[in-house]
N, C-alpha and C positions, 0 to 999 in steps of 0.2 A: 464626255469627261474621260480623261485618261485614267489608266489603272492606278497610277501613283496618286492622282488627285482624289480618286474614290477612296483609296486606303487612308489618305490623310484626313479626309472628311469623316470617315468612320472612326478613326482614332480620336479626333476632336469631339465627335458626338459622344463617344463612350466616356471621355474625360469629363465632359459637361454633365452627363448623366451621373457619373460617379460622385461628383461634387454635390449635386442636388440630392442624391439618395443617401449620402452618408449620414446626415442627421436622422433620417427615418430609421436606418439600420441601427444606429446607436441607441435611440430612445425607444425603439419597439422590441429590442432583443429581450428574451427571457431565457434564463438558464436554471434548470432544476438540479440543484446540487445539495449540499448538506450544510448545517450550521450546528456544531457541537453534536449532540445526539439526535437532532431534528433533521427531517427533510425540509428543504427550503427552496424558495424561488427568488432569484435575483433579477433586478432591473435597474438600468442606468437612469438617473434623474439629473436635474440641473439646479439643485438646491445646496450644494456644497456640504451635504450631510450623509452620514451612514445612518439609515433609518432601519432599525430592526423591529418589525411589526409583529407583536405577539397576539394580535387579534383583540378579543375583549379585555385581556389583561392590560393592554397599553403598549407603549412604544419606548424603545431605547434610542435616543438621538445622540449621535457622536459627531463632532466636527470632522470634516473630511478634507479640509484644506491641505493638510500635510501629505495626504495619500493620493488624492485625485486632482488632476490639473484642470484649468479652464472653468473652475466653478462647478464641476460635475459632482454628482452624488451617487449614492447607491441605496436602493431599497431592498430589504430582505424580508419577505413574507414567510414567517415561520409556520411550518406544517407540523404534522404529527411526529412522534418518536416511533420509529419502526420497532417491531418486536425485538427485544434485546436478548442477548445471549444467555444460554443456559444449557444444561445437559442432563439427560437421564443417565444414571450410572451404567456405563457400558461394560463393566468388568465381567458380567455374566457371559457376554458374547464371546469373549476371548479366553476365559479362564481355562477351559479344558485344553485348548491348543497350547497355551503357554506352559501348562503343567507337563504336557507331552513333550515340550521342547526342553524341559529340564529346569524351568523356573519354579521355585518353591513358593513364590509369593505372587500376588495379583497386583501388578504395577498400577493398573488403572484405579483400583479401589483404594490402594494404600496411599497413593500420591495425589489423587484428585483429578482424574480426567473430567469429573463433573464440574467444570468451571461455571461459575455463576449459576449454581443449582437453585432449586425452588426456594431456598431460604435466603437468597441474596436480596438485599434491600434495593429495590428498583430506584428509589430516590437517590440513594448513595451512588448508584451507577450513573445517574444523570449528572450528579455533582462531579464525579470523576471525569465524565466526558467534557463538561464545561471547563474543568481545570486543565484537561489536556489541551483544549483550544486556547486557554489563557497562557499555558506554559510554552506552547510551540505554535504560535499563530502563523508562522510562515507557510506551513503546509496548507492551511486554510486559505491564505492569501493566494498561493500558487494555484490552488484548485479553482478559486473564483476567477482569477485572471485568465486561466486557460479556458475555462468553460464559457465565460462571457466573450472572450476574443473569438472563439470558434463560432459562437452563435451570431455575433455581429458580422463577421466576415462572410458567413453563409448567407445571411440576409442581404448583405451588401452586394455580393456576387450575383445573387438571384435577381435583385432589383436592376442591376446594371445590364445583365443579359436580357432580362424581359423587356425593359424599356428600349434598349438599343435594338433589340430584335423587332419590336413593334415599329420603331422609326424606320428601320431598313425595309421592312415589309411595306409600309405605307409609301416610301419612296419608290419602291419597285412597282407598286400598283399604280401610282400617279404617273409615273414615267418622267423622263427628263424635261419634256416641254412644260407640262403642268407644274412640275417642281420648280423650274426656273421662273415661271410666272408668279408662283406663290412667293418665291424669294424676292422678286422685284417689288411685289406688293408690300412686303414686310420691311423693305429698306427704309421707306419713308417713316415708318413707325418705330424705327430702331431706338431713337432717342427716348421716345415715350416709354418703350419697353424697359430700357435701362433705368429710367427715372422711377418707373413703377416698382421694379425690383429693389431699387435703393430704398424707396419709401417702406416697402414691406420689411426689408432687413432692419432698418432703423426702428420701425414699429415693434418688431419682435424683440430687439435688444432692449428697447425702452420698457416693454411689458415685463421682460425678465428682471430688469432692475427694480421696477416698481413693485413687483410681486415677490421679491426676495423675502424669505422667512425671517421672523424676528430672531434676534440673537438667542442662543441657548442659555438656559438658567442651569448652571452646573450643579450637579448633585455632589455634596461634600463626601459622600461614601466612596467616590472614585478618586479622591485626591491621592496623589502619589502612586497611581497605577497607570497602565496603558490607556485606560478609559477616562483619564482626567479631562474635565470639561464636558462630559456627557450629561444628558438630562433624561429623566424618566417621566413618562406621562401615564395617566390612568391608574388602575388598581395596582399595576406593577410597582408604582412608587411606594405603595404601602408595605411591600415585602422585600424590596430590593436590598435594603440594608442587611437583613438577615441572610437572604439567599446569596448576595454577592460576597458577604463576609465568609460564608461557608466555602464558596468556590475559591476565594482568595487565599484563605487559610490552607485549604487542601493543596492548591498550587504551590504555595510557598513551602509547605512541609515537603512536598514531593521534590521540588527543585533542590531544597537544602539536603535532602536525603541523597539524591543522586550526584550532587556536587561533591559530597564527601566520599561517595562510592568511587567516583572517577579519580579523586585525589588518591585514595587508597590503591586503586588499580595502577596508577602511574608509579607509585612507590614500589608496589610488589613486582611490577614489570621489570624493574632494574635488577632484581635479584631472582627472577624466575629460573626454574631448572632449564638448562640448555643442553643437557645430555640427551642421548637418543640417537637412533640410526638416521643417517642422511640418505639412505636408499634401502630398498627392501632386500638388498644383498648384505646388509650389515656393515657397509663401508662408511667411512667418514672422510671429510675433505683431507686429502693427503698433504703433508708438509711441502713447503716450497722446494722445488727441485725434484720432487718425486713424480711418479707416473700420474699425470693429471687426468688420464682417461678414467680414473676411479671416481672422479667428481660426479656427483649425482645431479641429474636434471630433475629438479623437484618443483612441484606446484603446491602452493599453500592455499587452503580453503578455510574460511570461517563458516562454521555450520551452526545454525540456530533452528529452533522449532518451538511451537506453542508459545508465542509471544503474547497472544491474547490481549492486544491493545495496550500493553504496558509501555508507553512511550518513554518512560524513564529508563527502562532497560534498553530501549532502542538507542539511547545515547551511548550506553556501554558497548553495544554491538558495533556501532560506528567507530568508537575509539579503539577497540580490539582489532578491527579490520585495518585501521591506520597503523597502529603500533606493530602489528605482525607483518606488515607489508604484504597483505593477502593478495592473491591473484584473482580471487572471486569470492562472492558471498553466496551461500546455498541455504535455502529455507525449506524446512520440512513441513510447512503448513500451519494452520491455525494462527495466522497473523491477527485475525479478528475474533470477536466473541460469537457472532452468529452470521456474519457475511452480508449484512445490510449495506445499502449504498452509502449510508452515513458513515459506516465504519471503514470506508475506503481511506478515510483520514488517517487511520492507524497505519496503513501501509505507506501512505504519503510521508508520514513522519519518519518511519524507518528508512524510506528511500532518501529522504533529505539528510539523515544522519550518516549514511554510508558515504565513503569517499566518492566524489562526483563521477569519475569515470570507471569506477569499479564494476566489472560485469556481475550480474546478479541473476539468480535462478530460484524458482519457487514451484512447489506442487501444492494443490489444493488439499486442505485438511477438512475434517468433518465440521469444524466451526466456521469454515469459510464457505463461499458460494461461488458459482460461476461468475457472478458479478465481481467478486474479489479478484479472481485470476484474469478476467477480461481487463480490469482496471490496471492490474500489474503489467499485463502485456502492453497496454497503451503507454505505460510509463517506461518501457524499455526493458522489462524483465523477460527472461526466457522462461516460458511456462511449459511444463511437461504434462501432456495430455495423451497418454498412450503413445508417446513419441520419444525421440532421442534428441539431445542437443550437446554441443561441445563447449566446454569451459576450460580455458587454459590447457588445451591439449588432451583433456580427459573427456570421454564421452559418457554422459549420464542418460539413463533410461528410466521412465516412470510414468505414473498416471495419477489422476485425482482420486481422493477418497469418494466412494459412491454415495456416502451419506451426507446429510446436512442436519446438524443439531440445532433445534429451535426451542427456546424456552417455553415450557408449558405443554409441549407435545412430544418431546424426546426426539431421537434420531429419525429422520425421514430420508427415503431414498431419492436421489436426484437422477437416477438412471433406472433401467428396467432390471438391473442385476443387484442381488444382495452382495454383501461384503465377501462372502465365501465364493459366490459365483464369479465375482469380479477378480478375486485372487486367482482362480483357475484360468480365467481369460487372460490375465496379465502374464501368467506362466507361459501360456501358448505363444503370446506375442514376444515374450522374452526369449523363448527358444528360437524364434525366427529373426531375432535382431542381433546386431553386433554392437556391443557396448562394454564399458568397463565397470561402471558402478550403477546400481539401481537406487533411485530416490523415490520413496513413497512415504505417506504420512503414518500409516499404521503398520508396524512390523509384521503383524499377523497376515496382512494381505500380501506381503512379499515372501512369506515362508515357503509356499509351494515352489516358487522360482528358485530359491536357494537349495531346497532339497533335491530338485530335479537336476541341478548342475547348470541350469540355464542362466543363472545369475551367480557370479562369484562373490560379490560384495553387495550389501544393501545398507543404506542410511535411512533412518526414520525417526519419528518422535511419538506423539500421541499418548504414551503411557505416563508421562510426567515422572519417569524414573529412568535413570541411566542403566543400560544393560550392555555389557560387552566393552570392547569388541570380543566376540566369541563365535566359535564355529556353530553352525546350524545345518545339519544335513551335509551337503557337499560344499556349502558356502560359508561366508562370514557375515554376521550382522552387527551393526552398531546402532543402538537406540539412544537418542539424546533425551535428556531430561528437559523440563520446561525452561525456556529462556526468559519467559515473563514471570517466573515464580508463581505460577497459577495454582493456588490452593483450592481444594474443593469447598464450595459453598462460601466463597469469600471473593470480594472484588479484587481483580488483578491489577488495574491501574493504581498507582500510588506506591508508597514504600512497601517493600517486600513483606509477605507473610510466611514465605518459605524460601528455601534456597533456589536461586536461579543459576542456570548453567549455560555456558557457551563453549563450543568445541573448536579447536584449531587442528585441522588435518593436513598431513603431508602425503603427497602421492608421487611415486616414482614415475616420471613421464616415459622412461624407457620400457618399463614393463606394465605401466598403467595400473599398478597395484598400490593400495594405501600402505603407507609405511608405519605411521604411528599417529597418535592423537594426544593433545594436551587440553585439559579441562580448566576453564576459568569459572570459578564459583563465587557468586555474590550472596552473602547471607543477610538475614533481616537486621543484624546488628551492624551492617555496613562494611563488615570485613570482606576482603577479597583474597581468595586462595587460588594459586596456580599450581596444578599438580605436575609431577614429572611426566615425561612423555611415556605413553603406553603403546607397546608394539602390537600391530595387527597380526593375528595368526594367519597362516596361509590356508587357502581352501584345501579340502580333503578330496582326493580323487574318488569318483563314484565307485570304483572297484573296491575301495576299502570300506564302503558303507554297507551296513546290513540292510535288508529290505525294510522299507517303511510304508505304512499305510496312512493316508490322510485321516486325521481325527474328525469325528463328527461334531460340528459346532453349531451354535445358533446362527441366526441370520444377521448378526451385527447390529 
């Protein structure tokens, strides 16, 4: 047999194997993802239904004809709710250092770094998570589609390679003579084989038709909602009206709140302050006919931090990014409440709300986890992990917060280093790196780098209180307040309980120095305030600084 015929035979074999194994890959695939606040396992079925199985409580059955083709369905086995977010008040860890930096107040204790503390109602948090799913289902749909597709393709590829490999190995072992003899023996049985396959296919189709489930009995509680036509079974039916009404009311209130916020934002945007420098040299765009070399090459960044799963404010972040014609979005961490895999949904919603092709960067906060940043990286975000990355001509350097805050046990270290030890390590790395702006979650961790002169500028969050831009040591720091409006001991998702802030920064690409910042503030009464541009001070040369010693602080 010639090489071309062998190649053709192999391709035909693989095609046949691919057709035969596709149904197996489709219906055997399992994907461990999330469903609202729950961990969940997803599996393809052939009953034209979305079946959400809550175990002993019962099932939620939703018609899937509009969502899945060819009569396919989807089963979701609901698992446990991972440990939800909380925080032990961390103000004591940074109070002495902040006072030594000239801050007269304790930002963490005043503004509520203790997101979701011990007094947070866990049931209310679950309702908020379900409402988030109800308000922004596309992120959940995308997660399921991506997860199931990857699992199906992996199984399919494995089956094709395995069976094709076995067939090729058998052909090699038998040799061309025996293989030809087997082929001649099968020729006479070809029609019988085709007939047998046809019978089996028809039998399978007939069985599928005869075993189709009975039509759903729609629960009136879902009328007028995206779950219209759904049915509830088991004990779940006894509580669905109360539970679903609570979720529906929460979602409707949340949507109405942020719909009005967005309307107010668009109104305020048309009259926002436009003054401010267009370069760090104080020049403005010259008039027509003047020396155009004075024009500044400026990059605009939208900077947020401490969103804490508030998907309503994620809508505001996306809108500000669009209206400001931002070159990139930068996040200072704490996108989630405690960094569980189920909370990846919170980052997915933010990702969906941002303009599609807008570059985006994130650093891990103490309420996030490595799972959070791994998920962000898989979604195309640049993640700083003791590393540098360029965004719109500006090089950022930073690393993850070494802590992870978990409800019930307070901050836990994810590394072998305490926060203070990591701050010193980051200073050493900063001194050996070439970058323009440092991005970290907690300003206290970036302080040694600023004092040493190894970082000229730093951006951070964590304190839930805006600080600066102001000089610190030889550098300049800017601390963003909470973009999610995260108040201590209160649920973050939903209408705001405290002011939420978002920053628009302009950076001169010729000198790589921040020029100024404009703050967008959203208040609990739905008002939106856009401040005048505030100029960044310049770093102070080390020679002008008096000797400083590092303060002794707790372990973070």
